PDB file of N, CA, C and O in Angstrom:
ATOM      1  N   UNK A   1       0.839  -1.209   0.000  1.00  0.00           N
ATOM      2  CA  UNK A   1       0.000   0.000   0.000  1.00  0.00           C
ATOM      3  C   UNK A   1       0.874   1.258   0.000  1.00  0.00           C
ATOM      4  O   UNK A   1       0.529   2.270  -0.611  1.00  0.00           O
ATOM      5  N   UNK A   2       1.993   1.176   0.686  1.00  0.00           N
ATOM      6  CA  UNK A   2       2.918   2.308   0.766  1.00  0.00           C
ATOM      7  C   UNK A   2       3.397   2.711  -0.629  1.00  0.00           C
ATOM      8  O   UNK A   2       3.591   3.889  -0.929  1.00  0.00           O
ATOM      9  N   UNK A   3       3.580   1.695  -1.467  1.00  0.00           N
ATOM     10  CA  UNK A   3       4.054   1.914  -2.828  1.00  0.00           C
ATOM     11  C   UNK A   3       3.061   2.731  -3.642  1.00  0.00           C
ATOM     12  O   UNK A   3       3.441   3.646  -4.373  1.00  0.00           O
ATOM     13  N   UNK A   4       1.798   2.392  -3.508  1.00  0.00           N
ATOM     14  CA  UNK A   4       0.737   3.101  -4.231  1.00  0.00           C
ATOM     15  C   UNK A   4       0.709   4.564  -3.801  1.00  0.00           C
ATOM     16  O   UNK A   4       0.553   5.468  -4.621  1.00  0.00           O
ATOM     17  N   UNK A   5       0.865   4.772  -2.500  1.00  0.00           N
ATOM     18  CA  UNK A   5       0.847   6.136  -1.962  1.00  0.00           C
ATOM     19  C   UNK A   5       2.004   6.952  -2.541  1.00  0.00           C
ATOM     20  O   UNK A   5       1.830   8.109  -2.926  1.00  0.00           O
ATOM     21  N   UNK A   6       3.175   6.340  -2.598  1.00  0.00           N
ATOM     22  CA  UNK A   6       4.356   7.023  -3.124  1.00  0.00           C
ATOM     23  C   UNK A   6       4.153   7.386  -4.592  1.00  0.00           C
ATOM     24  O   UNK A   6       4.501   8.486  -5.022  1.00  0.00           O
ATOM     25  N   UNK A   7       3.593   6.461  -5.348  1.00  0.00           N
ATOM     26  CA  UNK A   7       3.343   6.706  -6.771  1.00  0.00           C
ATOM     27  C   UNK A   7       2.348   7.845  -6.956  1.00  0.00           C
ATOM     28  O   UNK A   7       2.527   8.700  -7.823  1.00  0.00           O
ATOM     29  N   UNK A   8       1.313   7.850  -6.149  1.00  0.00           N
ATOM     30  CA  UNK A   8       0.307   8.909  -6.230  1.00  0.00           C
ATOM     31  C   UNK A   8       0.924  10.255  -5.878  1.00  0.00           C
ATOM     32  O   UNK A   8       0.622  11.269  -6.507  1.00  0.00           O
ATOM     33  N   UNK A   9       1.785  10.259  -4.874  1.00  0.00           N
ATOM     34  CA  UNK A   9       2.451  11.501  -4.466  1.00  0.00           C
ATOM     35  C   UNK A   9       3.350  12.003  -5.589  1.00  0.00           C
ATOM     36  O   UNK A   9       3.359  13.195  -5.899  1.00  0.00           O
ATOM     37  N   UNK A  10       4.107  11.088  -6.200  1.00  0.00           N
ATOM     38  CA  UNK A  10       4.967  11.454  -7.326  1.00  0.00           C
ATOM     39  C   UNK A  10       4.142  12.051  -8.455  1.00  0.00           C
ATOM     40  O   UNK A  10       4.510  13.076  -9.029  1.00  0.00           O
ATOM     41  N   UNK A  11       3.029  11.408  -8.768  1.00  0.00           N
ATOM     42  CA  UNK A  11       2.168  11.876  -9.849  1.00  0.00           C
ATOM     43  C   UNK A  11       1.654  13.280  -9.553  1.00  0.00           C
ATOM     44  O   UNK A  11       1.660  14.149 -10.424  1.00  0.00           O
ATOM     45  N   UNK A  12       1.213  13.492  -8.321  1.00  0.00           N
ATOM     46  CA  UNK A  12       0.704  14.809  -7.936  1.00  0.00           C
ATOM     47  C   UNK A  12       1.806  15.854  -8.037  1.00  0.00           C
ATOM     48  O   UNK A  12       1.571  16.975  -8.489  1.00  0.00           O
ATOM     49  N   UNK A  13       3.002  15.483  -7.616  1.00  0.00           N
ATOM     50  CA  UNK A  13       4.153  16.383  -7.664  1.00  0.00           C
ATOM     51  C   UNK A  13       4.462  16.761  -9.111  1.00  0.00           C
ATOM     52  O   UNK A  13       4.733  17.922  -9.416  1.00  0.00           O
ATOM     53  N   UNK A  14       4.418  15.765  -9.997  1.00  0.00           N
ATOM     54  CA  UNK A  14       4.689  15.997 -11.411  1.00  0.00           C
ATOM     55  C   UNK A  14       3.669  16.945 -12.021  1.00  0.00           C
ATOM     56  O   UNK A  14       4.027  17.852 -12.772  1.00  0.00           O
ATOM     57  N   UNK A  15       2.402  16.737 -11.698  1.00  0.00           N
ATOM     58  CA  UNK A  15       1.337  17.596 -12.224  1.00  0.00           C
ATOM     59  C   UNK A  15       1.568  19.028 -11.762  1.00  0.00           C
ATOM     60  O   UNK A  15       1.425  19.974 -12.536  1.00  0.00           O
ATOM     61  N   UNK A  16       1.931  19.174 -10.481  1.00  0.00           N
ATOM     62  CA  UNK A  16       2.167  20.505  -9.922  1.00  0.00           C
ATOM     63  C   UNK A  16       3.317  21.194 -10.654  1.00  0.00           C
ATOM     64  O   UNK A  16       3.223  22.368 -11.011  1.00  0.00           O
ATOM     65  N   UNK A  17       4.399  20.452 -10.871  1.00  0.00           N
ATOM     66  CA  UNK A  17       5.567  21.001 -11.556  1.00  0.00           C
ATOM     67  C   UNK A  17       5.214  21.392 -12.986  1.00  0.00           C
ATOM     68  O   UNK A  17       5.569  22.478 -13.446  1.00  0.00           O
ATOM     69  N   UNK A  18       4.511  20.499 -13.689  1.00  0.00           N
ATOM     70  CA  UNK A  18       4.091  20.789 -15.061  1.00  0.00           C
ATOM     71  C   UNK A  18       3.250  22.058 -15.095  1.00  0.00           C
ATOM     72  O   UNK A  18       3.429  22.907 -15.968  1.00  0.00           O
ATOM     73  N   UNK A  19       2.338  22.183 -14.149  1.00  0.00           N
ATOM     74  CA  UNK A  19       1.475  23.356 -14.081  1.00  0.00           C
ATOM     75  C   UNK A  19       2.269  24.631 -13.888  1.00  0.00           C
ATOM     76  O   UNK A  19       1.969  25.658 -14.497  1.00  0.00           O
ATOM     77  N   UNK A  20       3.288  24.562 -13.034  1.00  0.00           N
ATOM     78  CA  UNK A  20       4.117  25.739 -12.779  1.00  0.00           C
ATOM     79  C   UNK A  20       4.900  26.119 -14.030  1.00  0.00           C
ATOM     80  O   UNK A  20       5.023  27.298 -14.363  1.00  0.00           O
ATOM     81  N   UNK A  21       5.435  25.096 -14.728  1.00  0.00           N
ATOM     82  CA  UNK A  21       6.161  25.363 -15.972  1.00  0.00           C
ATOM     83  C   UNK A  21       5.230  26.002 -16.997  1.00  0.00           C
ATOM     84  O   UNK A  21       5.602  26.963 -17.671  1.00  0.00           O
ATOM     85  N   UNK A  22       4.025  25.466 -17.108  1.00  0.00           N
ATOM     86  CA  UNK A  22       3.058  25.986 -18.070  1.00  0.00           C
ATOM     87  C   UNK A  22       2.716  27.436 -17.756  1.00  0.00           C
ATOM     88  O   UNK A  22       2.652  28.273 -18.656  1.00  0.00           O
ATOM     89  N   UNK A  23       2.497  27.731 -16.480  1.00  0.00           N
ATOM     90  CA  UNK A  23       2.156  29.092 -16.078  1.00  0.00           C
ATOM     91  C   UNK A  23       3.300  30.044 -16.387  1.00  0.00           C
ATOM     92  O   UNK A  23       3.078  31.154 -16.872  1.00  0.00           O
ATOM     93  N   UNK A  24       4.520  29.612 -16.108  1.00  0.00           N
ATOM     94  CA  UNK A  24       5.693  30.443 -16.383  1.00  0.00           C
ATOM     95  C   UNK A  24       5.831  30.668 -17.878  1.00  0.00           C
ATOM     96  O   UNK A  24       6.159  31.771 -18.318  1.00  0.00           O
ATOM     97  N   UNK A  25       5.582  29.624 -18.660  1.00  0.00           N
ATOM     98  CA  UNK A  25       5.678  29.708 -20.113  1.00  0.00           C
ATOM     99  C   UNK A  25       4.686  30.727 -20.647  1.00  0.00           C
ATOM    100  O   UNK A  25       5.032  31.554 -21.490  1.00  0.00           O
ATOM    101  N   UNK A  26       3.458  30.669 -20.161  1.00  0.00           N
ATOM    102  CA  UNK A  26       2.424  31.611 -20.603  1.00  0.00           C
ATOM    103  C   UNK A  26       2.838  33.036 -20.252  1.00  0.00           C
ATOM    104  O   UNK A  26       2.687  33.955 -21.057  1.00  0.00           O
ATOM    105  N   UNK A  27       3.365  33.206 -19.033  1.00  0.00           N
ATOM    106  CA  UNK A  27       3.794  34.530 -18.586  1.00  0.00           C
ATOM    107  C   UNK A  27       4.911  35.057 -19.487  1.00  0.00           C
ATOM    108  O   UNK A  27       4.902  36.222 -19.884  1.00  0.00           O
ATOM    109  N   UNK A  28       5.874  34.183 -19.805  1.00  0.00           N
ATOM    110  CA  UNK A  28       6.986  34.581 -20.672  1.00  0.00           C
ATOM    111  C   UNK A  28       6.486  34.983 -22.051  1.00  0.00           C
ATOM    112  O   UNK A  28       6.932  35.981 -22.616  1.00  0.00           O
ATOM    113  N   UNK A  29       5.558  34.202 -22.586  1.00  0.00           N
ATOM    114  CA  UNK A  29       5.017  34.518 -23.912  1.00  0.00           C
ATOM    115  C   UNK A  29       4.283  35.851 -23.897  1.00  0.00           C
ATOM    116  O   UNK A  29       4.385  36.641 -24.836  1.00  0.00           O
ATOM    117  N   UNK A  30       3.551  36.089 -22.829  1.00  0.00           N
ATOM    118  CA  UNK A  30       2.814  37.347 -22.711  1.00  0.00           C
ATOM    119  C   UNK A  30       3.784  38.518 -22.657  1.00  0.00           C
ATOM    120  O   UNK A  30       3.554  39.555 -23.279  1.00  0.00           O
ATOM    121  N   UNK A  31       4.865  38.347 -21.913  1.00  0.00           N
ATOM    122  CA  UNK A  31       5.877  39.403 -21.809  1.00  0.00           C
ATOM    123  C   UNK A  31       6.512  39.652 -23.170  1.00  0.00           C
ATOM    124  O   UNK A  31       6.708  40.801 -23.567  1.00  0.00           O
ATOM    125  N   UNK A  32       6.836  38.571 -23.891  1.00  0.00           N
ATOM    126  CA  UNK A  32       7.414  38.697 -25.227  1.00  0.00           C
ATOM    127  C   UNK A  32       6.468  39.457 -26.146  1.00  0.00           C
ATOM    128  O   UNK A  32       6.891  40.348 -26.883  1.00  0.00           O
ATOM    129  N   UNK A  33       5.199  39.106 -26.101  1.00  0.00           N
ATOM    130  CA  UNK A  33       4.205  39.755 -26.952  1.00  0.00           C
ATOM    131  C   UNK A  33       4.124  41.242 -26.632  1.00  0.00           C
ATOM    132  O   UNK A  33       4.049  42.080 -27.531  1.00  0.00           O
ATOM    133  N   UNK A  34       4.139  41.559 -25.334  1.00  0.00           N
ATOM    134  CA  UNK A  34       4.064  42.952 -24.907  1.00  0.00           C
ATOM    135  C   UNK A  34       5.271  43.726 -25.436  1.00  0.00           C
ATOM    136  O   UNK A  34       5.136  44.843 -25.933  1.00  0.00           O
ATOM    137  N   UNK A  35       6.454  43.115 -25.322  1.00  0.00           N
ATOM    138  CA  UNK A  35       7.671  43.762 -25.810  1.00  0.00           C
ATOM    139  C   UNK A  35       7.584  43.992 -27.310  1.00  0.00           C
ATOM    140  O   UNK A  35       7.982  45.049 -27.801  1.00  0.00           O
ATOM    141  N   UNK A  36       7.067  43.011 -28.040  1.00  0.00           N
ATOM    142  CA  UNK A  36       6.940  43.131 -29.488  1.00  0.00           C
ATOM    143  C   UNK A  36       6.015  44.272 -29.863  1.00  0.00           C
ATOM    144  O   UNK A  36       6.297  45.024 -30.796  1.00  0.00           O
ATOM    145  N   UNK A  37       4.915  44.404 -29.144  1.00  0.00           N
ATOM    146  CA  UNK A  37       3.953  45.473 -29.429  1.00  0.00           C
ATOM    147  C   UNK A  37       4.599  46.833 -29.181  1.00  0.00           C
ATOM    148  O   UNK A  37       4.415  47.762 -29.968  1.00  0.00           O
ATOM    149  N   UNK A  38       5.351  46.951 -28.094  1.00  0.00           N
ATOM    150  CA  UNK A  38       5.988  48.223 -27.759  1.00  0.00           C
ATOM    151  C   UNK A  38       7.075  48.590 -28.767  1.00  0.00           C
ATOM    152  O   UNK A  38       7.329  49.767 -29.020  1.00  0.00           O
ATOM    153  N   UNK A  39       7.714  47.566 -29.338  1.00  0.00           N
ATOM    154  CA  UNK A  39       8.807  47.818 -30.278  1.00  0.00           C
ATOM    155  C   UNK A  39       8.309  48.158 -31.670  1.00  0.00           C
ATOM    156  O   UNK A  39       9.087  48.609 -32.511  1.00  0.00           O
ATOM    157  N   UNK A  40       7.025  47.950 -31.928  1.00  0.00           N
ATOM    158  CA  UNK A  40       6.479  48.170 -33.273  1.00  0.00           C
ATOM    159  C   UNK A  40       6.231  49.651 -33.510  1.00  0.00           C
ATOM    160  O   UNK A  40       5.773  50.036 -34.585  1.00  0.00           O
TER     161      UNK A  40
END
């Protein structure tokens, strides 16, 4: 049972990390877009 718990925790951790990367990526893209608009 301990094994299942560890796997579930790992999965949750991975989802959290992926979500953070995705959020950062969106933020970076938004910043890039803003810079492009200002430079035009």
